[in-house]
N, C-alpha and C positions, 0 to 999 in steps of 0.2 A: 386866354388860357393860360394857366402858370406856368413856369418852368420846370417843375417838377412833372406835372400832367401831361405836358407836351411831347413827352416820351420821346419816340425818333425824331420828330420833327425838331427838336431843340437840341443846339450845342452848349457844350459848357459844362458846369460842375453837376446840375439836374439832369442832366441825361441816363447817366448810368443808374441812378435812384429809379428814375423813371421807369427804365428799362426793366430793373429788378422787381418794381412793385406792380408793374402793368402787365400781369399775367392772370392766365384762367385758372383760379385756386383750383377747381375740381379736376384739372389736368394735372396739375402740377403735383396735387396730393395722391391723386389716385383715389384708393378706396381704402378706409380704416382696417380693414383684416387683410390686406396685402403686407407680406412680410417687411417690402421695402419702403412702406409708408412712411414709417417714424423717421428713416434717414433721411428720405426726401424731403421731411418737413424742417429737422434739422438742418439740413445743408441750406434750403431756402433760406431760413432765419439767419443764417452765419452770412450769406449775401446780402440778406438787407443790411444788417448790421455794419458791413464794409463798405456797403454804399452810404448809408448815413454818415461813416466816419469819413469818407471821401468828401461827401458833401459838406461835412462842418469844417473840415480841414482847410478847404479850397476858402470858405469865405473868411475863417479865422487867421488864414494867412494874409488875406488883403488887408485886413484891421492890422496886422503886428508889422507887416510891410509898407502899410499905406498906400497900397497901388491899387485900390478901388479905379476903376474906368471913369467913374459918373458919381454923382451925388447920389441918384438912386441906388446905384449898385452899392453904394458905401451904406445908404440905411438897410438895403437887402443884407448884406454882410453882417449888420448890427442885431438883424431881426433872426438872421439863421443861425447867430452865436449866442443870443441872450434869450430868444424868446423860442424859435422852434424846438430846441434840442429836448424840452419838456416835453412835447410832444411825440418826439421821437423816441424817448423812454418811454413813455406811457405805450406806444404801440408796441415795444418790443416786451415789456412787462406782460400784456395780451398776448404776444405771442407765446410766451412761456409759459403762462398759466393755460392756454389752451394745448402745450404740447403736454402738460401736466396732467391737465382732466383726461386727453385723449389717451395717454400712458394709463391711467388708472382703468379705464374704461377696457382698454385691451386686454389689461391682467384680469381683471373682473368676468371678461368673457372668458378668458382661459380657464379661469377658476369656475367657471359656470355658474358665478353669481348674477351675472345677468344674461341676456340675450342679443342676439346679433340685431334686434331691432331696436335695442336701447342703445346701444353704439351708434347704429346708423342715426339715430335721431341726436345724440351728441354731436356726431360729426356735421350733419347737417347745418346745427346751431351753431358751431363754431365756424362753419365755413361762411356763413352768412356775419356774425360777429366781426370776423377778420377782414370781409369784403368793405364793409362799412368802413372798419377803420383805416383801410388802406385809401377809401374815399376823401376821409377827413385828413389825413396825413400829407396828401399830395397837394390839397389843397390851403393848408394850414399857412403856409408862410405870406404866399399870396394875398390869401383873404386877410390875414393880420395885417398887412403893409396897407391893403386897401381901406381897411376900416380905420387905422390912425390917420391916413392920408385925406380922408373924407371931413373929417373933423378939424375945425379949424386951429391949427396950431399942435393938434393931435400927434403929429410925426414929428416935432420938435419936441415936445414934452417926453414922449418915449425917448428920443434920442439923448437928450439931456440926463434922465434917468439912469440910460444905459451907461452911459459916459463917466457917471460918479460910481459906478458901481466894478469891481473888478471882472473880465472875461470869466463865464462860468462853464465856458465850452472844455477846458481841459477835464474838468469834475466830471460833466458829462460825457466826456468820451470816455473817461476811464468807468464809468457805469454802464456804458453799452458796452466794452469791452467784458466787463464783468458778467452781462447778461448773456452774451455769447458764449462765455465760458460757461454760463450757466446750463445753455442747451445741450453742451455735449455733457454736461455733469448728468443729467437729467437721462441723456439716452445710454449712458452707461449703467446707471443706475437700473434704469429700467431692464438692462438686457441682464444682470446680474440678479434683478427679481424675477424675469422670466426663469433664468434657469431654476431659481429656489422654487417656483409655483409648479414647474415641471418636476422638480424631485417631489413635492409634496403630492404630487397626484399618485406618483410612480409609488409612492409610500402607500398612499389610500387605497391604490389599486393592490397593491401586496398583501395589504392588512384584509381586505375583502377577500381575496383569493384564500388567504389562510384561512379565514372561517369557512368559506364555502367548502374547502378540503374537507375540513371538519366536518361541517355539515353531512357532506356526501358520502363520508365515511361511516356516520351513524346511518344514514341509508341503506349503505351497501353493506353492512352487518345485519341489519334487518332483514333486507332481501334473501341474506345467505341463511339466516337463521328459518326462513319461509320455506328455503328451497329444499333446506334437511329436513321440516315437518312433513313436507308435501313428498319428499322422496321414501320416508321411513311411513307413513299412512297408507300411502295410494299404491307401493310398490310391495305386492302381497309376496312374491317370491323372494324379497329379500331376507336374508338369514340374519340373526344376530351376528355372526363373524364378518357377513360382508357389510352390515350398517357399522359396527366398529372402525373396519378399515376405510368406509367411506369419510366418517367423522374425523379419524386421523388426518386424511387428506384434507379435509377442509380446514381443520384447524391450522395446518402448516401453511395455507395460503392467507392467512390472516395477519395483514402487516399493517404497522402504524408508523405513518410518516412523523419524522419530528418538525411538523410544522412551525413551532415556534423559532426553531434554531433557525430554519429557514428563511424567516422572515426577518430577525435581526441581523443575518447577514445582508438582506437586502436592503435594509435602511441604514445601515452604515455605508453600504456601496453607494448610495446618493446620497448621504449627507456629508461625506468625506470630501469629495470636490467643490462642497460651497466654501466661501468667505467666511472664514472665521467670525471677522466683523465688517459689516455692511453699514454704510451710509445710507439709510433707506428714507427718499423726499416725502414727506408727511403733508407739508402743507406748503403755500406762498402767502408770503406777507411783502408787501410792496417790493422793492429790489432785492428782496431776500428768498431764500428757500429753507425751509426749517427741515432740520433731520434728526431723525431718531435713530441711533448706531444699536444696531441689534447683532447678537451672535447666534445666528441661524442653528449652527451645528449643535451649541451646548442647549438652547434654550429647549430645541425640539428634542432631543435627546432625553434631557431633563423631563420634559411633559410626556414623551411616550413612555418615560418608565412609570413615572406615577400615576398616570391617567388611563395608558391602554395595554401596556404591557401585563398588568396584574389580571386583566379582564381575559388577555388573549390567554395566559397562562392558565386560567379557571376553564377556559373554554377547551384546552389541549388535554387538561385533566380529564373533564368529561368525556372527551373522545376516550383517551385512553383506558377509562373506569368503564367505558362502552365496550370496547373491544376485549378488555379481561373479563367482563360479563361474561360475551358469546364464549371465548375460549372456556370459561368454567364450566358452563352450562354443556356445550361439547364435550368437553372432559367427562363430565358427569353421566352424559348419555352414553361414552363410549363405554366406561367401566361398568355399567350396569348391562350393556350388550356383551361385553366380554364376559360378566359372569353367566348369563342367558346363554353363551356360546360353551362355556365350559360344560354347563349342565346338561347338554346335548352330546352326550357320548355315543350314542348309539347312532348317531348320523340321523333319526327322524326329525321329520320337522315340527320344530317345537313351535306350541303355540305363546303367545304372551300378548299382553296389552298393549298396542300400537301407542293408542293414547296416553297411555300412564307414563311411556318410554320418553315422549316427547314433551311430555310437562315441564323439564327445567328451562328446554328452550322457548317455550310459549311465555313461562315467567320473565324470561330476559327481555323479549319483546315487548313486554307490558312496561319493565324497567326503563327498557331503551326508549320507549315514548315520553316518559317523565324527563329523562335526560334530555330528550330535543327540546323539553319546553325549556327548561331550565338552558340552554344553549342559547334559544330564542331569546331569552330575557337579558343574557349577555350580550349579544349581538345589537339588541334595542339600545341598550346602555353606550356600547361603542359608538351606534349611531348618533345619538345625543350628544356626547363628547364631541365625536368629530364635527358636526353641525356648528356645536356652538363656539369653539375654540380652534379647530385646526383648520386655518384659512387665514391665507395673508390678507385677504379683504378686512380681518379686523385691524391693521395695523393703520 
């Protein structure tokens, strides 16, 4: 049984490292969709680095102070500072890379670019990979010593080679500290990206709400027009004067919201809190994280202004055109009704062609159908542009 893998039964420098590594990962990590999942993952990674540092420092101090209690322990000290650190570094690179991939998975789930099942598969694969690596790192030191000692003169050859080299532990120690810092950096970047993803989703939602409101107004305008037609055609007792009053009241109720202004306000409210310059981790390479600096405020505004706002402005113009068309048709009918009312000087029931009277508003409905088709084409263009470009997953 190795010093690291003995865990609680071992005293000495390997004990703390064993306690940190000898964990049930599924219980420590929890579930990948839990809010605190990544915090726990990073916290455990920090603990492992600290245990690695304590382990390496102990044996480095033995060599520096020439205080190893035996030849066997001196050999272990050399292997622990010359040979084992590369394994520890590789383990922490793996830990960081798993963190990076799981963060990407959670962001993609947040953006609905993947489903929960895909994230769960990634989580399960990552857990298996980490657990296998834990087994390797806990047996690496003593297994390396065993192999060297099993060959005649093997341990002496290794020791002679180590003595000719400068002890690499201080360099590895700094690299492990850098990897620990990268865990914190990734977590901070993830939190910033999460806020950006939320802002994108709110902007997307506001955009579709704006288009829906315009579309609903078209439907409401046609419904109002049909109600007017039914009222004129099927209410035989309605005199021209009453018809005129009804149309005046109906026209006064037609309101057109400034949806474009509301959308731009919502966009600014969501973009303003974002960091102007964000270092986004886009890949890992050995001991490094590759970053891309992005000004989400500026780039999002520019993209919306060039790709979406012109389409949204056309949609709003169609809605305004439709509302004005309804008002004009109602005004047209009202004027004709007033003329008919003025001709009824004797107070007798005046016969008039009701179908002819509603013709302008029937014409409006036909034109409104065409406007709705144009609006749907613009909405499809919005869908396409959002689907292709307005998503963090492209990064």
